[in-house]
LUMSE-318517 format. One record per residue (C-alpha): residue number from 1; residue in three letters; x negated, y negated, z negated. Coordinates in Angstrom, 3 decimals, padded with zeros to 6 digits. Each point is the difference from the previous one (the first is absolute). Layout:
REC,NUM,ALA,X,Y,Z $
...
This chain:
REC,1,MET,044.606,-110.017,136.363 $
REC,2,VAL,-003.249,000.396,-001.706 $
REC,3,GLY,-000.501,002.698,-002.567 $
REC,4,ARG,-002.695,000.746,-002.364 $
REC,5,LEU,-003.684,-000.127,001.132 $
REC,6,ALA,-001.309,003.489,-000.042 $
REC,7,ASP,-003.062,000.740,-001.976 $
REC,8,GLU,-003.158,000.198,002.591 $
REC,9,VAL,-001.740,003.375,-000.354 $
REC,10,VAL,-003.929,-000.434,000.750 $
REC,11,LEU,-001.816,003.501,000.152 $
REC,12,SER,-003.610,000.609,-000.761 $
REC,13,ASP,-001.573,002.349,002.639 $
REC,14,GLU,-000.134,002.489,-002.906 $
REC,15,GLU,003.636,-000.248,-000.618 $
REC,16,ARG,000.861,000.322,003.693 $
REC,17,ILE,-002.249,003.146,000.184 $
REC,18,PHE,001.683,001.537,-003.189 $
REC,19,LEU,003.667,-000.765,001.205 $
REC,20,GLU,-000.534,001.349,003.702 $
REC,21,ALA,-001.321,003.114,-001.458 $
REC,22,LEU,002.915,000.511,-002.542 $
REC,23,VAL,002.349,-000.608,003.091 $
REC,24,ARG,-001.781,002.667,002.211 $
REC,25,ARG,-000.378,002.438,-003.072 $
REC,26,HIS,002.642,003.227,000.464 $
REC,27,GLN,-000.075,000.427,-003.993 $
REC,28,ALA,000.800,-003.564,-000.802 $
REC,29,ALA,003.556,-000.426,-001.591 $
REC,30,ARG,002.493,-001.518,002.627 $
REC,31,SER,001.019,-002.881,-002.099 $
REC,32,LEU,-003.745,-000.976,-000.427 $
REC,33,SER,-001.014,000.324,003.597 $
REC,34,ASP,003.169,-002.134,000.786 $
REC,35,ARG,-001.175,-002.497,-002.438 $
REC,36,CYS,-003.444,-000.163,001.664 $
REC,37,ARG,001.460,-000.450,003.417 $
REC,38,MET,002.351,-002.794,-001.373 $
REC,39,THR,-003.223,-001.604,-001.528 $
REC,40,LEU,-002.073,000.363,003.285 $
REC,41,LEU,002.612,-001.479,001.976 $
REC,42,CYS,000.486,-002.816,-002.414 $
REC,43,ALA,-003.607,-000.829,000.409 $
REC,44,GLU,000.418,-000.417,003.403 $
REC,45,ARG,002.452,-002.815,-000.920 $
REC,46,VAL,003.179,001.588,001.336 $
REC,47,THR,003.010,-000.969,-001.858 $
REC,48,SER,001.685,002.239,-002.614 $
REC,49,LYS,003.158,000.279,002.070 $
REC,50,GLU,-002.155,001.180,003.140 $
REC,51,VAL,-001.965,002.402,-002.213 $
REC,52,ALA,003.477,001.367,-001.441 $
REC,53,GLU,001.284,000.687,003.586 $
REC,54,TRP,-003.045,001.684,001.137 $
REC,55,LEU,-000.274,002.229,-002.970 $
REC,56,GLY,003.899,000.496,-000.691 $
REC,57,ALA,-000.493,-001.358,-003.170 $
REC,58,ASP,001.899,-002.687,-002.061 $
REC,59,GLU,-001.313,-003.535,000.500 $
REC,60,HIS,000.337,-000.507,-003.793 $
REC,61,ALA,-002.277,003.186,-000.613 $
REC,62,VAL,-002.431,-001.570,002.323 $
REC,63,GLY,-000.187,-002.942,-001.790 $
REC,64,LYS,-000.340,001.759,-003.383 $
REC,65,TRP,-002.910,001.706,001.130 $
REC,66,ARG,-001.772,-002.902,001.550 $
REC,67,ARG,000.378,-001.842,-003.275 $
REC,68,ARG,-001.450,002.937,-001.930 $
REC,69,PHE,-002.889,000.330,002.318 $
REC,70,VAL,-000.797,-003.745,-000.451 $
REC,71,LYS,000.282,000.033,-003.535 $
REC,72,ASP,-001.852,003.261,-000.783 $
REC,73,ARG,-001.839,001.166,003.241 $
REC,74,ILE,000.139,003.569,000.695 $
REC,75,LYS,001.117,000.946,-003.644 $
REC,76,GLY,002.966,-001.777,000.789 $
REC,77,LEU,001.000,002.532,002.501 $
REC,78,THR,000.489,002.829,-002.396 $
REC,79,ASP,003.104,000.816,-001.860 $
REC,80,GLU,000.544,-001.611,-003.345 $
REC,81,TYR,000.591,001.927,-002.988 $
REC,82,ARG,003.755,000.509,-000.514 $
REC,83,PRO,001.276,000.249,-003.673 $
REC,84,GLY,002.318,002.688,-000.782 $
REC,85,ARG,000.830,002.562,-002.580 $
REC,86,PRO,-002.928,001.364,-001.723 $
REC,87,ARG,-001.052,003.161,000.024 $
REC,88,THR,001.584,002.421,-002.702 $
REC,89,VAL,-001.834,003.146,001.018 $
REC,90,GLN,-003.740,-000.089,-001.259 $
REC,91,ASP,-002.984,001.669,001.982 $
REC,92,ALA,-000.391,002.374,-002.831 $
REC,93,GLN,003.422,001.230,000.293 $
REC,94,PHE,-000.598,000.635,003.802 $
REC,95,GLY,-003.052,001.747,-000.648 $
REC,96,GLU,001.890,002.128,-002.627 $
REC,97,VAL,002.722,000.896,002.357 $
REC,98,ILE,-002.589,000.830,003.042 $
REC,99,GLU,-002.023,002.104,-002.395 $
REC,100,ARG,002.590,001.949,-001.603 $
REC,101,THR,002.212,000.945,002.874 $
REC,102,PRO,-002.425,002.570,001.808 $
REC,103,ASN,-001.958,001.076,-003.167 $
REC,104,THR,003.036,000.701,-002.588 $
REC,105,THR,003.326,001.636,000.002 $
REC,106,PRO,002.937,-000.922,-001.977 $
REC,107,LYS,001.154,002.686,-002.860 $
REC,108,ASP,003.230,001.094,001.936 $
REC,109,ALA,-001.176,000.185,003.653 $
REC,110,ALA,-002.427,001.041,002.247 $
REC,111,HIS,-000.711,-003.657,001.588 $
REC,112,TRP,000.995,-003.706,-000.914 $
REC,113,SER,003.193,-001.403,001.218 $
REC,114,ILE,000.055,-003.792,000.286 $
REC,115,ARG,002.615,-000.184,-002.984 $
REC,116,SER,-001.943,002.200,-002.095 $
REC,117,MET,-003.342,-001.885,000.381 $
REC,118,ALA,002.154,-003.151,-000.237 $
REC,119,ALA,001.238,001.365,-003.591 $
REC,120,GLU,-003.254,001.128,-001.033 $
REC,121,THR,-001.984,-003.397,000.755 $
REC,122,GLY,002.705,-002.392,-000.627 $
REC,123,LEU,000.248,-001.558,003.329 $
REC,124,SER,002.904,-000.161,002.249 $
REC,125,HIS,000.568,002.443,002.594 $
REC,126,TYR,-000.177,-002.620,002.596 $
REC,127,THR,-003.484,-000.772,-001.150 $
REC,128,ILE,-001.393,003.700,-000.024 $
REC,129,ARG,001.571,000.144,003.634 $
REC,130,ARG,-001.815,-003.118,001.162 $
REC,131,ILE,-003.044,001.502,-001.762 $
REC,132,TRP,000.130,003.497,001.616 $
REC,133,ALA,000.593,-001.503,003.448 $
REC,134,ALA,-002.846,-002.334,-000.074 $
REC,135,PHE,-002.659,002.680,-000.818 $
REC,136,GLY,001.960,003.065,002.011 $
REC,137,LEU,000.684,001.949,-003.248 $
REC,138,LYS,002.384,002.926,000.695 $
REC,139,PRO,-000.121,002.348,-003.081 $
REC,140,HIS,002.744,002.049,001.620 $
REC,141,ARG,-002.050,000.796,003.097 $
REC,142,SER,-002.912,001.315,-001.889 $
REC,143,LYS,-002.051,002.857,001.556 $
REC,144,THR,-001.220,001.499,-003.028 $
REC,145,LEU,001.948,002.775,-001.746 $
REC,146,LYS,002.150,-001.017,-002.926 $
REC,147,LEU,001.220,002.611,-002.357 $
REC,148,SER,003.602,-000.264,-001.426 $
REC,149,THR,000.237,-001.171,-003.700 $
REC,150,ASP,002.801,002.196,-000.576 $
REC,151,PRO,-000.618,001.946,-003.407 $
REC,152,LEU,001.018,003.118,001.648 $
REC,153,PHE,-001.913,-000.154,003.124 $
REC,154,PHE,-002.485,002.724,-000.990 $
REC,155,GLU,002.946,002.347,-000.720 $
REC,156,LYS,001.774,-000.730,003.229 $
REC,157,VAL,-003.041,000.505,001.810 $
REC,158,GLN,-000.804,003.353,-001.595 $
REC,159,ASN,003.689,001.066,000.773 $
REC,160,ILE,-000.657,-000.947,003.774 $
REC,161,VAL,-003.029,001.686,000.543 $
REC,162,GLY,000.994,003.129,-001.914 $
REC,163,LEU,003.295,000.181,002.656 $
REC,164,CYS,-002.561,-000.623,003.064 $
REC,165,MET,-002.334,002.668,-001.455 $
REC,166,SER,002.574,002.667,-000.771 $
REC,167,PRO,003.393,-000.974,001.305 $
REC,168,PRO,002.804,002.468,-001.218 $
REC,169,ASN,001.690,002.588,002.310 $
REC,170,ARG,002.205,-001.485,002.836 $
REC,171,ALA,-000.749,-003.728,-000.911 $
REC,172,ILE,-000.614,-002.802,001.933 $
REC,173,PHE,-002.401,-002.820,-001.089 $
REC,174,LEU,000.931,-003.167,001.722 $
REC,175,CYS,-002.103,-002.961,-000.789 $
REC,176,LEU,000.316,-003.739,001.600 $
REC,177,ASP,-002.871,-002.362,-000.501 $
REC,178,LYS,-001.682,-002.841,002.001 $
REC,179,PRO,-002.907,000.867,001.938 $
REC,180,LEU,-003.460,-000.760,-001.344 $
REC,181,SER,-001.746,-001.205,002.827 $
REC,182,PRO,001.696,-002.556,002.443 $
REC,183,ARG,001.004,001.279,003.644 $
Protein backbone atom coordinates (compact mmCIF):
# COMPACT_ATOMS: atom_id res chain seq x y z
CA MET A 1 0.00 0.00 0.00
CA VAL A 2 1.42 3.37 -1.04
CA GLY A 3 0.61 6.46 1.00
CA ARG A 4 0.73 10.08 0.00
CA LEU A 5 4.04 11.30 -1.35
CA ALA A 6 5.78 13.50 1.18
CA ASP A 7 6.76 17.00 0.17
CA GLU A 8 10.45 17.16 -0.67
CA VAL A 9 12.47 19.41 1.59
CA VAL A 10 15.36 21.17 -0.15
CA LEU A 11 17.47 23.50 1.99
CA SER A 12 19.66 26.36 0.88
CA ASP A 13 23.04 26.74 2.60
CA GLU A 14 21.78 29.70 4.64
CA GLU A 15 18.68 27.80 5.78
CA ARG A 16 20.74 24.78 6.80
CA ILE A 17 23.17 26.95 8.80
CA PHE A 18 20.26 28.78 10.48
CA LEU A 19 18.40 25.55 11.38
CA GLU A 20 21.54 23.88 12.73
CA ALA A 21 22.25 26.96 14.86
CA LEU A 22 18.73 26.84 16.33
CA VAL A 23 19.13 23.16 17.16
CA ARG A 24 22.37 23.89 19.08
CA ARG A 25 21.12 27.04 20.77
CA HIS A 26 20.32 26.51 24.46
CA GLN A 27 17.84 29.37 24.80
CA ALA A 28 15.70 28.23 21.86
CA ALA A 29 12.30 26.84 22.74
CA ARG A 30 12.24 23.06 22.77
CA SER A 31 9.34 22.95 20.33
CA LEU A 32 11.18 25.15 17.81
CA SER A 33 14.42 23.13 18.06
CA ASP A 34 12.42 19.92 17.54
CA ARG A 35 10.85 21.39 14.40
CA CYS A 36 14.31 22.36 13.14
CA ARG A 37 15.57 18.81 13.77
CA MET A 38 12.57 17.41 11.90
CA THR A 39 13.23 19.71 8.95
CA LEU A 40 16.94 18.85 8.83
CA LEU A 41 16.19 15.12 8.88
CA CYS A 42 13.50 15.52 6.22
CA ALA A 43 16.04 17.33 4.04
CA GLU A 44 18.22 14.19 4.26
CA ARG A 45 15.34 12.32 2.55
CA VAL A 46 14.36 10.43 5.70
CA THR A 47 10.71 9.37 5.81
CA SER A 48 8.32 11.03 8.23
CA LYS A 49 7.80 7.73 10.02
CA GLU A 50 11.54 7.30 10.66
CA VAL A 51 11.92 10.92 11.78
CA ALA A 52 9.02 10.44 14.19
CA GLU A 53 10.63 7.29 15.64
CA TRP A 54 14.05 8.95 16.06
CA LEU A 55 12.67 12.08 17.73
CA GLY A 56 9.84 10.44 19.68
CA ALA A 57 7.25 12.55 17.89
CA ASP A 58 4.01 11.77 16.10
CA GLU A 59 4.26 10.92 12.40
CA HIS A 60 1.47 13.36 11.58
CA ALA A 61 3.29 16.16 13.39
CA VAL A 62 6.40 15.52 11.30
CA GLY A 63 4.30 15.69 8.13
CA LYS A 64 2.65 18.91 9.30
CA TRP A 65 5.97 20.68 9.91
CA ARG A 66 7.41 19.31 6.67
CA ARG A 67 4.47 20.78 4.70
CA ARG A 68 4.69 24.10 6.54
CA PHE A 69 8.41 24.40 5.83
CA VAL A 70 7.95 23.62 2.15
CA LYS A 71 5.18 26.21 1.92
CA ASP A 72 6.52 29.07 4.09
CA ARG A 73 10.20 28.12 4.60
CA ILE A 74 11.65 29.09 8.02
CA LYS A 75 8.70 31.32 8.92
CA GLY A 76 6.49 28.23 8.67
CA LEU A 77 8.24 26.65 11.67
CA THR A 78 7.00 29.28 14.11
CA ASP A 79 3.70 28.98 15.94
CA GLU A 80 0.74 30.56 14.24
CA TYR A 81 -1.44 33.13 15.96
CA ARG A 82 -4.08 31.34 17.97
CA PRO A 83 -7.40 33.10 18.29
CA GLY A 84 -8.95 33.30 21.70
CA ARG A 85 -10.83 35.58 23.97
CA PRO A 86 -9.66 39.16 23.54
CA ARG A 87 -8.05 40.95 26.47
CA THR A 88 -10.46 42.80 28.69
CA VAL A 89 -7.86 44.62 30.81
CA GLN A 90 -6.14 47.46 29.00
CA ASP A 91 -2.51 48.50 29.47
CA ALA A 92 -3.62 51.72 31.16
CA GLN A 93 -5.45 49.69 33.82
CA PHE A 94 -2.34 47.56 34.41
CA GLY A 95 -0.31 50.73 34.79
CA GLU A 96 -2.80 52.23 37.22
CA VAL A 97 -2.69 49.17 39.50
CA ILE A 98 1.11 48.97 39.34
CA GLU A 99 1.51 52.69 40.10
CA ARG A 100 -1.14 52.81 42.82
CA THR A 101 -0.12 49.76 44.83
CA PRO A 102 3.15 51.03 46.34
CA ASN A 103 2.45 54.77 46.15
CA THR A 104 -0.98 55.12 47.76
CA THR A 105 -2.91 53.64 50.65
CA PRO A 106 -6.63 53.04 51.09
CA LYS A 107 -8.64 55.29 53.41
CA ASP A 108 -9.32 52.64 56.04
CA ALA A 109 -6.14 50.50 56.08
CA ALA A 110 -2.36 50.67 56.26
CA HIS A 111 -1.85 48.93 52.90
CA TRP A 112 -3.81 47.62 49.94
CA SER A 113 -5.36 44.20 50.01
CA ILE A 114 -6.25 42.40 46.81
CA ARG A 115 -9.95 42.91 47.34
CA SER A 116 -9.68 46.56 48.36
CA MET A 117 -7.59 47.30 45.23
CA ALA A 118 -10.12 45.38 43.14
CA ALA A 119 -13.00 47.42 44.56
CA GLU A 120 -11.12 50.67 43.99
CA THR A 121 -10.11 49.94 40.37
CA GLY A 122 -13.20 48.02 39.25
CA LEU A 123 -11.16 44.95 38.25
CA SER A 124 -11.69 41.46 39.61
CA HIS A 125 -9.61 40.26 42.54
CA TYR A 126 -8.25 37.49 40.31
CA THR A 127 -6.91 40.11 37.91
CA ILE A 128 -5.30 42.09 40.74
CA ARG A 129 -3.70 38.89 42.06
CA ARG A 130 -2.24 38.10 38.60
CA ILE A 131 -0.91 41.66 38.19
CA TRP A 132 0.70 41.68 41.64
CA ALA A 133 2.24 38.23 41.08
CA ALA A 134 3.55 39.19 37.64
CA PHE A 135 5.26 42.33 38.95
CA GLY A 136 6.24 41.00 42.39
CA LEU A 137 4.12 43.53 44.28
CA LYS A 138 3.59 42.71 47.97
CA PRO A 139 2.15 45.74 49.74
CA HIS A 140 1.74 43.78 52.99
CA ARG A 141 5.51 43.17 53.09
CA SER A 142 6.62 46.74 52.61
CA LYS A 143 9.71 47.73 54.62
CA THR A 144 8.58 51.30 55.20
CA LEU A 145 6.91 52.45 58.39
CA LYS A 146 3.17 52.73 58.08
CA LEU A 147 1.18 54.66 60.63
CA SER A 148 -2.22 53.61 61.77
CA THR A 149 -5.22 55.34 60.26
CA ASP A 150 -7.07 55.11 63.58
CA PRO A 151 -8.49 58.58 64.41
CA LEU A 152 -7.55 58.09 68.09
CA PHE A 153 -4.02 56.94 67.29
CA PHE A 154 -2.29 60.07 68.65
CA GLU A 155 -4.13 59.88 71.98
CA LYS A 156 -3.30 56.17 72.34
CA VAL A 157 0.38 56.81 71.68
CA GLN A 158 0.38 59.58 74.30
CA ASN A 159 -1.21 57.26 76.88
CA ILE A 160 1.29 54.46 76.21
CA VAL A 161 4.29 56.78 76.26
CA GLY A 162 2.97 58.42 79.44
CA LEU A 163 2.67 55.02 81.16
CA CYS A 164 6.22 54.11 80.13
CA MET A 165 7.72 57.42 81.27
CA SER A 166 6.00 57.60 84.65
CA PRO A 167 4.40 54.29 85.62
CA PRO A 168 2.15 54.08 88.70
CA ASN A 169 3.48 52.43 91.86
CA ARG A 170 3.46 48.64 91.88
CA ALA A 171 2.36 48.50 88.24
CA ILE A 172 3.55 46.08 85.61
CA PHE A 173 3.62 47.27 82.06
CA LEU A 174 3.54 44.53 79.43
CA CYS A 175 3.82 45.23 75.76
CA LEU A 176 3.72 42.69 73.01
CA ASP A 177 4.78 43.64 69.53
CA LYS A 178 6.58 42.18 66.54
CA PRO A 179 10.29 42.99 66.31
CA LEU A 180 11.15 45.79 63.90
CA SER A 181 14.18 44.08 62.41
CA PRO A 182 14.32 40.54 61.04
CA ARG A 183 16.39 38.03 63.02
